[in-house]
Structures are given as C-alpha cells and as structure tokens.
Steps between C-alpha positions, in 0.01 A plus 500: 500500500178579327471877493136485397279641775140420431334798640421861422779589744746320287640771276543727812664216695741422209616864509511538883712209584806601298451855595499404868819310459663804336392725785614243758850478328529873502392542860731218613789647316444830660466348841820317457688821428348661808594185714862525412516876565496648155230744595539816680380495858247766425369339181125441469363153545555262205121473416491877472811510273355213287167692471672818403704310229184327367318838491758650289553213257112465456433867464531485100250203506260688718512781248395262229262279706358714787162327499653144495728569792220671686294187455797279611546722807131431582523122442837421674389574853207255452737249356718542810205451739394187337852341498530598862168352592528187301868392486680406815874438562599182688832466659707236326577337843119428560485210255 
C-alpha cells in the first residue's frame, strides 16, 4: 500500500490512522473485560475509564506541550464533524 497521501492533510492522517487503531484496540479490550464480568457492577462506563487513563498518561506530555495539545483539542472536534458528514458506513449485507 502506498502510504503517500498527496494533500496537506497527509501528515495528520498518517498519524491519526494508527492512533485510532490503538485507541480502538484499548477500548475493545476494556469492553471485552466488561462483557465477561471482570468489572464491578458499579464501575464507571468503559469510555469514562479510558478517558481517565488517557488523561493520566498524557499529563506529562500536557506539561511539556500544553499549547500543542490545546490546538489538537480545538482541531479534533472539527475532524470528527468532517468524518461524520463525509464518510458513511454501509452494511456488508447490502452489496
């Protein structure tokens, strides 16, 4: 697969895709633990737990690169809106 993406968004996309994969893997793993009953009944929702974990591991980076993370926090909602507006999921059975 040619990983060259011929646009100004290319460098961002090249970082976003593997990051999305890692976050998906973490979330899926946590959901599997919950599904088989390895979580307390009163445990917070998995996305909240993941957010807390990410906040704690990213805190040192936030100390060093506060402005960069603030910019990313401003940009990511716009990225999400564009993805939601422009990309559509099609059921596999609809082929």
